[in-house]
N, C-alpha and C positions, 0 to 999 in steps of 0.2 A: 729334924726338918731341914730340907734343902735350902740353900741360899738362892735367892732370886737375883739374877745378874742383869736387871734392867729396871728402869724407872717406872715402866708401864707393865701391867699384867691384865690378863683376861682369862676367863674360863673357856674350856673347850666348847661349851654351848654358845658363848658369845662369838667365838671364832666361826662356828658353823653358820651363825646368822648373818654375819657381815665382816668377812676378812678384810676387804678393802677399807671399810670404815675404821677398823682398828688401826691400820697403818696411817690413815688420815688423822685420826685423833692423836696418835703418838707423834705426829709431825716427822715421820721417817725414822724415829728411834726404834730400837728393838722392843718387841712386846713379848713378855714371858707368857706362855700358854700354860695354864694351871689345870691339873686334873687332881681332884681331891686336895686342893691347896698345895700341890707340889708341882714345880716346874717340869713339864714333859717335853717342851719344845720352845723355840724362839722364832717369832715371826719377824722377818727383816725385809726391807725393800730389795728388789732384785739388784739395784745398783750397788747396794752395800755388800751383798753376797758376792757379786762380781769383783768388787774391789778387794774383798777378803781373799778370794782365790788368787788374784794377781799378786797380792802381798805374800801369800804362801809360796807361790811359784818363785817369786824373787828371792825369798829366803832359802829355798831349796837350791836355786842356782848359785847363790852366794856360798853355800856350803860346798858345792862342787868346786867353785873357784878357789876357795880356801884350801881344800884338800889337794888341789893340783899345783898350788904355789911351789911346793917342795920338789915338784917334778920338772921345773923349768930347765934344769941343766940337761935333761934328757930330750928336750924338745928339738924338733928339726925346723929350721927356718925355711919358709917358702914364700914366694911372691904371690900376690893376688892373681896374677895371670896364670900361675900353675894350678890354681884351684879351679 
C-alpha cells in the first residue's frame, strides 16, 4: 500500500463532485486523491503550486551559482555601463 502524504484525502468520485469544496474543507492543505484506496494525485491550491515552482527554480539557480563559484578566476570584470 502506498503512503498518503497529506492529512486530508478524498476519492476520485468526491473530487468530481466538488473540487473547490475539498480545498475549502482542507483549509488550503493538500488533499490526497485516492483511487481504489491508493493515492493517484494531490490537490493543492494554486498559490501553493506557484510557491513550489518558485522554490524549485531558486534551488536550480543555487546549483548554477555553486557550480560557477570555481570559475571566478576566469571571469572578466565589466561595468554596468558596458552591459
